[in-house]
DRENZA-924422 format. One record per residue: residue number from 1; chain; x negated, y, z of N, C-alpha, C in turn. Coordinates in steps of 0.001 Angstrom, whole numbers. Atoms other than C-alpha are relative to their C-alpha. Layout:
BEGIN
NUM A X Y Z X Y Z X Y Z
...
% end
This chain:
BEGIN
1 A -839 -1192 0 0 0 0 -876 1245 0
2 A 815 -1195 209 -1095 3555 -590 742 1236 498
3 A -524 -1276 -478 -485 6811 1265 -640 1085 -851
4 A 556 -900 1013 -904 9400 -1499 -723 1198 597
5 A 666 -1115 -670 -1748 12286 817 -352 -457 1420
6 A 1213 -483 665 -4589 12003 1817 -673 -998 -950
7 A 628 974 882 -5208 9014 -466 -578 -1183 741
8 A 444 1093 -870 -5411 6156 2020 633 -1321 -433
9 A -471 1356 282 -5154 2498 1083 118 -760 1320
10 A -192 741 -1245 -3702 323 3867 773 -1285 -245
11 A -698 1279 55 -2331 -3159 4503 601 -294 1367
12 A -681 347 -1251 104 -4476 7140 338 -1485 -22
13 A -260 1431 -118 399 -8071 8337 642 -295 1354
14 A -577 463 -1248 2577 -9745 10952 981 985 619
15 A -958 -803 -750 4982 -8324 13496 -447 109 1449
16 A 309 -156 -1418 4875 -7146 17075 -796 1246 283
17 A 795 -1136 -446 2473 -4826 18835 -974 432 -1099
18 A 882 -436 1095 696 -2691 16187 -1430 254 467
19 A 1422 -206 -246 -3106 -2840 16194 -625 509 -1298
20 A 646 -581 1173 -4919 -535 13761 -1497 -239 88
21 A 1421 321 40 -8411 -1644 12742 -745 1065 -798
22 A 839 -1002 658 -11063 938 11876 -1341 -630 -352
23 A 1156 719 538 -13910 -350 9708 -1340 592 411
24 A 1367 -473 -16 -17633 -147 10124 -319 677 -1317
25 A 294 -880 1127 -19366 2090 7610 -146 -742 -1327
26 A 181 755 1238 -20182 -654 5062 1174 -920 -295
27 A -1112 941 93 -16828 -2412 5448 1176 573 -782
28 A -1273 -396 598 -13365 -2299 3887 1075 -933 549
29 A -1086 867 -466 -9974 -3908 4462 -298 -1475 -285
30 A 281 1387 373 -11220 -7048 2694 -956 -681 974
31 A 938 576 -969 -13832 -7536 5428 702 -780 1106
32 A -733 570 -1123 -11083 -8676 7807 889 -1176 -383
33 A -904 1048 482 -9457 -11454 5738 141 -1165 984
34 A -67 1162 -896 -10365 -14337 8058 629 370 1339
35 A -569 -443 -1277 -9483 -12340 11186 1518 196 -131
36 A -1428 -271 196 -6124 -11288 9734 806 -1284 -18
37 A -710 1274 53 -5114 -14880 9023 353 -481 1400
38 A -193 447 -1377 -5435 -15544 12713 844 993 802
39 A -637 -997 -856 -4293 -12281 14264 1443 310 -377
40 A -1349 -368 417 -1131 -11756 12202 1072 -869 660
41 A -936 870 -725 455 -14605 14149 180 444 1446
42 A -3 -395 -1403 -199 -12811 17423 438 1452 210
43 A -444 -1395 -75 422 -9096 16725 -14 580 -1415
44 A 0 -641 1318 935 -6676 13856 -1374 605 -269
45 A 1327 -472 364 -2358 -5981 12106 113 1035 -1115
46 A 20 -1062 1004 -2837 -2713 10214 -1458 300 -315
47 A 1354 -331 430 -6047 -2327 8239 75 1104 -1044
48 A 30 -1030 1038 -7043 615 6095 -1439 401 -291
49 A 1304 -535 384 -9982 2120 4248 -3 1500 235
50 A 128 -1446 -103 -11139 5559 5256 -279 558 -1395
51 A 419 -594 1275 -11640 7988 2423 -1507 -184 -174
52 A 1370 359 386 -14928 7239 644 -329 -1445 336
53 A 190 1404 -357 -14417 3586 1553 1005 -853 -762
54 A -926 954 597 -12911 623 -285 868 568 -1092
55 A -962 -415 1018 -9765 1421 -2258 590 1384 241
56 A -523 -1343 -284 -9130 4833 -699 -680 1050 -877
57 A 507 -1100 824 -9758 8194 -2362 -1386 429 441
58 A 1326 -531 -284 -13193 9780 -2533 90 1495 312
59 A 73 -1428 -328 -14103 13179 -1087 -1232 563 -706
60 A 1136 -449 814 -16276 14681 -3787 -64 1513 -157
61 A -79 -1442 264 -15264 18339 -3675 -662 853 1071
62 A 561 -806 -1086 -16827 19389 -355 -690 -893 1022
63 A 575 759 -1117 -19061 18260 2520 1053 -165 1101
64 A -964 207 -1078 -17192 16844 5507 -677 -686 1163
65 A 483 705 -1181 -17700 15495 8995 985 -1109 336
66 A -798 1167 -350 -16312 12350 10598 1390 373 507
67 A -1314 -435 -515 -13463 14379 12105 1096 -52 -1059
68 A -1024 31 1051 -11706 14352 8718 801 -1304 75
69 A -680 1291 -75 -10872 10684 9303 1005 -46 1146
70 A -950 -63 -1114 -9124 11524 12576 1347 504 -505
71 A -1250 -550 518 -6554 13637 10773 630 -922 -1039
72 A -535 985 935 -6223 11028 8018 732 -1111 749
73 A -633 1041 -812 -5457 8412 10672 1307 496 600
74 A -1234 -572 -547 -2894 10716 12269 1104 -3 -1060
75 A -989 6 1078 -1141 11056 8905 502 -1414 -277
76 A -410 1381 221 -1124 7281 8493 934 -471 1111
77 A -843 397 -1135 306 6701 11980 1381 642 -111
78 A -1276 -691 164 3000 9320 11377 799 -593 -1157
79 A -653 594 1175 3777 7835 7954 663 -1326 346
80 A -531 1303 -399 4320 4433 9555 1062 109 1088
81 A -1023 -225 -1017 6624 5988 12157 -348 -573 1355
82 A 450 572 -1268 4543 4774 15086 -213 1100 1029
83 A 164 -976 -1076 4711 6668 18362 -1205 -316 876
84 A 1107 441 -838 2082 4629 20184 -671 -1189 -683
85 A 718 1059 700 -635 2374 18784 -1167 -511 847
86 A 1252 528 -519 -3567 206 19737 -1055 187 -1078
87 A 1082 -197 958 -6882 1015 18084 -1140 -955 290
88 A 1207 799 -108 -9790 -1309 17416 -1009 551 -998
89 A 1011 -587 862 -12901 390 16066 -1322 -717 120
90 A 1314 643 40 -16180 -1194 15004 -1020 1002 -521
91 A 1109 -859 413 -19346 941 14845 498 1377 -442
92 A -493 -1284 513 -18486 3940 12611 1497 153 315
93 A -1422 -32 -319 -14830 3036 13102 267 254 1467
94 A -144 -270 -1433 -15318 3098 16871 -142 1488 281
95 A 157 -1448 -175 -16483 6702 16586 1287 729 -377
96 A -1290 -593 395 -13286 7601 14725 1047 -266 1079
97 A -975 363 -1037 -11236 5734 17348 -189 838 1256
98 A 275 -818 -1178 -12934 7629 20163 499 1433 -204
99 A -434 -1377 294 -12299 10996 18515 1521 98 -38
100 A -1463 -4 75 -8672 10109 17788 604 -92 1394
101 A -530 189 -1351 -8089 8953 21363 -159 1261 837
102 A 210 -1250 -735 -9552 12173 22765 944 1096 -472
103 A -864 -1054 537 -7439 14344 20472 1481 -311 184
104 A -1409 394 -97 -4183 12356 20653 179 -1092 1070
105 A -55 1034 -1046 -4290 10510 24007 1391 -576 220
106 A -1372 456 -229 -503 10276 24205 429 -1071 -1004
107 A -362 950 1042 -472 8082 21087 -692 -1354 168
108 A 802 1205 -151 -2823 5392 22414 501 -867 1145
109 A -302 984 -1036 -1816 2274 24307 -1310 -601 506
110 A 1291 585 -360 -5082 320 24307 -1047 331 -1063
111 A 1110 -380 864 -8500 993 22817 -1092 -1052 113
112 A 1096 957 11 -11105 -1590 21789 -1143 580 -822
113 A 1165 -607 643 -14584 -307 20928 -1121 -1030 -55
114 A 1050 994 180 -17067 -2790 19490 -1212 643 -653
115 A 1255 -538 552 -20716 -1871 18867 117 1509 -192
116 A -330 -1426 48 -19914 1729 19691 -1151 858 527
117 A 902 -978 -597 -21836 4854 20580 797 1249 325
118 A -658 -1276 -274 -20923 8214 22074 -815 1178 -545
119 A 742 -1063 672 -23585 10153 20162 -1022 -603 -961
120 A 1025 416 946 -26015 9915 17274 -1338 561 465
121 A 1313 -452 -449 -29503 10044 18715 -977 -24 -1182
122 A 968 -91 1091 -32684 10468 16696 -272 -1355 -655
123 A 217 1336 564 -33110 6712 16269 1118 -356 -977
124 A -1130 278 883 -29603 6303 14831 -30 892 -1235
125 A 93 -917 1132 -30115 9356 12658 -1039 -498 -1004
126 A 1048 517 875 -33296 7773 11282 466 -1242 -753
127 A -569 1162 686 -31494 4510 10517 938 462 -1113
128 A -909 -539 1005 -28805 6494 8714 -749 567 -1194
129 A 799 -559 1081 -31457 8294 6709 -589 -1109 -865
130 A 534 1141 756 -33059 4976 5714 1082 -616 -880
131 A -1112 540 783 -29662 3699 4598 326 884 -1195
132 A -293 -916 1112 -29082 6800 2493 -1066 -98 -1081
133 A 1081 172 972 -32484 6441 841 219 -1285 -796
134 A -249 1274 664 -31645 2810 81 1175 107 -973
135 A -1183 -136 851 -28206 3729 -1320 -303 782 -1269
136 A 295 -853 1146 -29657 6372 -3613 -921 -665 -1019
137 A 713 799 1005 -31706 3669 -5361 988 -637 -982
138 A -1070 570 823 -28378 2407 -6778 -324 -1422 -457
139 A 360 1388 265 -29577 -1177 -6568 471 -837 1182
140 A -596 760 -1087 -27547 -3667 -4526 -975 -872 758
141 A 967 862 -671 -30439 -6022 -3808 -964 799 868
142 A 903 -838 -792 -32762 -3262 -2660 731 583 1205
143 A -799 -508 -1120 -29970 -1782 -537 132 -1074 1078
144 A -105 1120 -939 -29485 -5198 1058 -1306 -177 772
145 A 1300 245 -625 -33213 -5643 1718 -350 1048 1041
146 A 353 -1078 -917 -33552 -2262 3414 988 120 1155
147 A -1052 -326 -967 -30237 -2039 5264 453 -1148 885
148 A -669 1089 -724 -29019 -5462 6319 -758 -561 1190
149 A 670 508 -1206 -31799 -6526 8743 368 754 1268
150 A -471 -737 -1176 -30523 -3784 11060 1329 -563 513
151 A -1386 358 -302 -27016 -5277 10963 112 -1346 705
152 A -107 1350 -544 -27475 -8975 11648 -1141 -293 975
153 A 1006 350 -1006 -29374 -10556 14506 -1063 -930 -576
154 A 1077 914 389 -32615 -12491 14245 502 -1452 -65
155 A -501 1382 89 -30878 -15818 15113 878 -219 -1225
156 A -887 160 1145 -28273 -15209 12409 -807 -70 -1293
157 A 857 32 1192 -30946 -14459 9782 -699 -1354 -124
158 A 739 1260 39 -32901 -17569 10722 890 -1202 -280
159 A -907 1142 157 -29852 -19848 10723 887 84 -1239
160 A -927 -181 1131 -27992 -18414 7724 -671 693 -1181
161 A 762 -739 1002 -30700 -17283 5327 522 -244 -1418
162 A -521 285 1344 -29283 -19029 2246 1284 786 -258
163 A -1242 -771 136 -25864 -17449 2850 -309 1483 -203
164 A 372 -1408 118 -27509 -14043 3282 -565 310 -1386
165 A 546 -228 1336 -29416 -14415 6 1091 -40 -1071
166 A -1146 -26 909 -26134 -15221 -1745 731 1327 98
167 A -601 -1319 -187 -24707 -12056 -243 -816 1075 -718
168 A 894 -937 689 -27726 -10201 -1614 341 62 -1487
169 A -381 42 1412 -26756 -11345 -5124 1350 672 -231
170 A -1324 -618 124 -23157 -10266 -4543 -115 1518 66
171 A 237 -1442 -74 -24372 -6815 -3517 -461 522 -1353
172 A 526 -402 1297 -26279 -6615 -6809 1104 61 -1048
173 A -1039 130 1026 -23219 -7633 -8816 1177 936 211
174 A -1260 -697 -276 -20501 -5624 -7075 -127 1467 423
175 A 99 -1376 -478 -21837 -2393 -5559 -263 954 -1162
176 A 47 -943 1117 -21296 504 -7944 -571 1347 443
177 A 466 -1357 -323 -22619 4056 -8148 1041 735 841
178 A -1071 -631 -769 -19241 5229 -6852 -45 -446 1456
179 A 94 513 -1373 -19633 2968 -3799 -1194 622 712
180 A 1204 -547 -628 -23194 4139 -3122 172 1486 338
181 A -187 -1433 -252 -22253 7821 -3441 942 219 1184
182 A -917 -105 -1136 -19331 7351 -1059 -668 -374 1298
183 A 726 419 -1201 -21557 5529 1395 -928 1102 498
184 A 905 -1088 -400 -24090 8382 1374 780 1106 699
185 A -813 -1043 -649 -21321 10846 2206 462 -449 1393
186 A -400 523 -1305 -20058 8622 5031 -1169 26 981
187 A 1176 52 -867 -23575 8173 6406 -483 1383 405
188 A 359 -1385 -344 -24001 11957 6418 1022 646 926
189 A -1120 -661 -666 -20662 12672 8085 -76 -11 1521
190 A -6 136 -1459 -21493 11584 11640 -1314 419 645
191 A 1323 -351 -526 -24968 13062 12090 73 888 1240
192 A -148 -877 -1168 -23671 15594 14638 1001 -557 1013
193 A -958 616 -919 -21289 13164 16372 -583 -75 1408
194 A 471 -7 -1385 -21635 13664 20140 1172 276 931
195 A -1104 -168 -957 -18902 13089 22729 -441 -386 1412
196 A 495 383 -1323 -21121 12427 25730 687 767 1121
197 A -636 -811 -1039 -19452 15254 27636 1513 -179 40
198 A -1454 159 76 -15936 14236 26601 473 -1429 252
199 A -451 1392 -20 -15868 10434 26717 677 -374 1314
200 A -624 295 -1295 -14956 10399 30413 1461 441 44
201 A -1401 -428 64 -11651 12031 29406 903 -1071 -593
202 A -819 1097 513 -10502 8795 27786 672 -707 1168
203 A -763 608 -1098 -7745 7402 30012 664 -1311 -409
204 A -620 1245 452 -6416 4541 27853 -793 -1200 489
205 A 700 1227 -350 -7227 1009 28897 -926 -363 -1158
206 A 1012 134 1042 -10452 329 26993 -858 -1235 225
207 A 936 1121 -42 -12518 -2740 26170 -1198 332 -873
208 A 1256 -160 729 -16154 -2265 25159 -590 -1387 -263
209 A 671 1253 339 -17891 -5132 23337 -1389 320 -544
210 A 1380 -202 449 -21658 -5273 22894 -601 -1323 -448
211 A 762 1164 427 -24075 -7645 21202 -1372 20 645
212 A 1253 69 -755 -27110 -8811 23144 -1206 452 -829
213 A 1141 -326 845 -29432 -8306 20160 290 1155 -957
214 A -346 -1149 847 -27797 -5213 18655 -1026 1118 219
215 A 987 -1077 -123 -30536 -2657 17943 574 1347 -419
216 A -616 -1261 441 -28180 -60 16434 759 642 1159
217 A -724 -474 -1195 -25839 286 19428 -279 -1003 1125
218 A 456 1021 -954 -27697 -1596 22186 932 -171 1201
219 A -797 364 -1170 -26051 -3309 25122 -139 1024 1125
220 A 228 -939 -1102 -27635 -894 27628 767 1299 -207
221 A -714 -1234 300 -26071 2076 25879 1501 -179 197
222 A -1439 249 -140 -22614 496 25793 385 -170 1471
223 A -250 86 -1448 -22875 -309 29505 163 1400 582
224 A -89 -1385 -482 -23493 3393 30173 1306 650 -444
225 A -1276 -539 477 -20493 4319 28031 1158 -514 841
226 A -1105 592 -754 -18244 1915 29905 96 581 1408
227 A -12 -605 -1332 -19265 3490 33201 689 1362 0
228 A -610 -1330 106 -17985 6847 31964 1516 -68 -171
229 A -1441 155 241 -14525 5484 31075 580 -816 1145
230 A -456 630 -1246 -12716 4687 34323 820 -1265 -241
231 A -912 1121 216 -10058 2362 32927 -542 -909 -1100
232 A 651 763 1069 -12459 138 30999 -490 -1355 471
233 A 569 1326 -180 -13659 -3430 30678 -1210 -111 -921
234 A 1219 152 788 -16969 -4644 29262 -255 -1474 -244
235 A 362 1370 359 -17867 -7830 27394 -1262 29 -850
236 A 1234 99 771 -21268 -8825 26032 -104 -1389 -599
237 A 167 1270 683 -21851 -11541 23443 -1486 -239 -254
238 A 1421 322 119 -25234 -13259 23457 -357 -482 -1405
239 A 547 503 1270 -27420 -14146 20454 731 558 -1219
240 A -667 -626 1132 -25708 -11681 18152 -407 1462 -90
241 A 405 -1372 242 -26357 -8288 16624 1167 927 -237
242 A -997 -1039 228 -24403 -5343 15269 1245 -542 -707
243 A -1143 589 712 -22169 -7548 13097 619 -1132 812
244 A -474 1084 -868 -20944 -9556 16067 1408 -459 -343
245 A -1372 385 379 -17349 -9507 14767 -31 -1147 -1011
246 A 169 1047 996 -18646 -11806 12007 -888 -1129 519
247 A 945 1005 -508 -21585 -13579 13660 645 -896 1052
248 A -648 722 -1101 -19501 -14598 16682 1519 76 -178
249 A -1408 -116 392 -16123 -14923 14979 949 -486 1089
250 A -923 594 -967 -14454 -17211 17516 28 788 1307
251 A 63 -726 -1264 -15667 -15389 20625 614 1394 -136
252 A -546 -1331 228 -14781 -12009 19138 1521 -55 -91
253 A -1453 117 145 -11295 -13130 18138 683 -248 1333
254 A -591 290 -1304 -10609 -14520 21597 53 1245 881
255 A 21 -1235 -779 -11633 -11237 23229 1089 959 -476
256 A -1005 -906 563 -9416 -9211 20887 1400 -466 347
257 A -1329 550 -275 -6426 -11514 21334 379 145 1469
258 A -291 -99 -1436 -6684 -11581 25120 266 1442 390
259 A -132 -1398 -381 -7060 -7813 25343 1328 596 -456
260 A -1214 -633 520 -4158 -6824 23117 1280 -749 355
261 A -1201 759 -324 -1775 -9611 24165 344 11 1476
262 A -252 -45 -1452 -2124 -9145 27930 328 1436 428
263 A -400 -1322 -484 -326 -6227 29604 -777 367 1275
% end
């Protein structure tokens, strides 16, 4: 389905309590296929692509910051006629979820933040810069080689190397100039993201999920975030990195299901 203004592609599965999923920066609605098959039997799943992502519109006429996605999400929620929602954000999507929750707290029931941060420090900014350099080569294999080791954990690389090399070929075959240009804009949009002084204002029941081997949003940082949010829970998954939603599919799904299905 498509919301023409602002140009958002979205999908809805199942019935019951609505849970809106916000993608990581390299993801799209299609990234959640296996999860949706499972979750749609337990609650209503709403996935969507932010602008400059997946099947949604591109923002090519002006520079923008990550806040633009907050207002896009508000338009989507209003379009769907929802008064209160649950948000699940992963990485870049977690940043959008945090901003939305701070701006529209009355609209949030529960909040799940996986591999999240409350600010972009110099290390994260440097990773983002490396990703942009890789994207501007317009070569899927080179982008994979430079970017993906940050995403997956060492155990996952060692145990799934053949699968990863097949993914490398898929990147070469499917990533287009339009995708790379959109990615560069997304990777530039959150460079000034910083809610360290505001995150304690989040009052919704919140679950933080960290990966033991995540070098992008490390466990220690997520522990500090959880301490700032009074009504929060914290879960850590071992032997996994930034893509824990995929690396630890079963454990991640169980955490999500328990959190959103229990009052």
